[in-house]
Structure formats: structure tokens, C-alpha cells
C-alpha positions, 0 to 999 in steps of 0.5 A: 500500500502506498504512503498516500493511501495510508495517509488517506485511511489515517485521516478517516480513522482520526476523523480529521482532514485538517491534519497535514500530510507531513504530520500524518506521515511522521506518525505512520513512520513512528508506528512503522518503526514500532512494528519493525522493532517488534519484527526484528528485535535484535536489529539496529538499523531498519534502512531499506526495510518497510512494514509488510502489507499484512501489518498495514492495519496495525500501523494505521491503528497505532498511528491513530492511537498516538495521534488521538493521545497527542497533548495527553502523553503519559497522563496518569489520571484525568477526571472531568464531568464523568470522564476518567482517563488513565495512562500507565505509559506514554508508549504504545500498548503491547496489545497493539503489537501482539499480532506482529510476529518476530522474524527468525531465521535458522543458523547454519 
């Protein structure tokens, strides 16, 4: 899937067409790095690697999650008018990455 397609889908997910493409691209990149880090936990450099198409939906969900949390990163508790928010971590929840399978290769 192309970067433009991902940006268009992300705009629909966050219900915001005013966000610039460059900002959305940065968040897609952050989400992509998280996926690649999960896939290749012992690799230091992801140059030349891209998120496989099978993880596009995971990348979009993570990017939307991060965009929606923007401005409240790491919030521990917020209670207002019956709305309760707690964030234990400012990072991406492990549950969002549970479907990403680490890459392995047999040594000879």
C-alpha cells in the first residue's frame, strides 16, 4: 500500500482532514518503526526495510492511537464531568503489537 493511501485511511480513522500530510506521515513512520522493532528485535538499523502489507492495519491503528493521545502523553489520571482517563505509559500498548510476529531465521 502506498504512503498516500495510508495517509488517506489515517485521516478517516482520526476523523480529521485538517491534519497535514507531513504530520500524518511522521506518525505512520513512528508506528512503522514500532512494528519493525517488534519484527526484528535484535536489529539496529531498519534502512531499506518497510512494514509488510499484512501489518498495514496495525500501523494505521497505532498511528491513530498516538495521534488521538497527542497533548495527553503519559497522563496518569484525568477526571472531568464523568470522564476518567488513565495512562500507565506514554508508549504504545503491547496489545497493539501482539499480532506482529518476530522474524527468525535458522543458523547454519
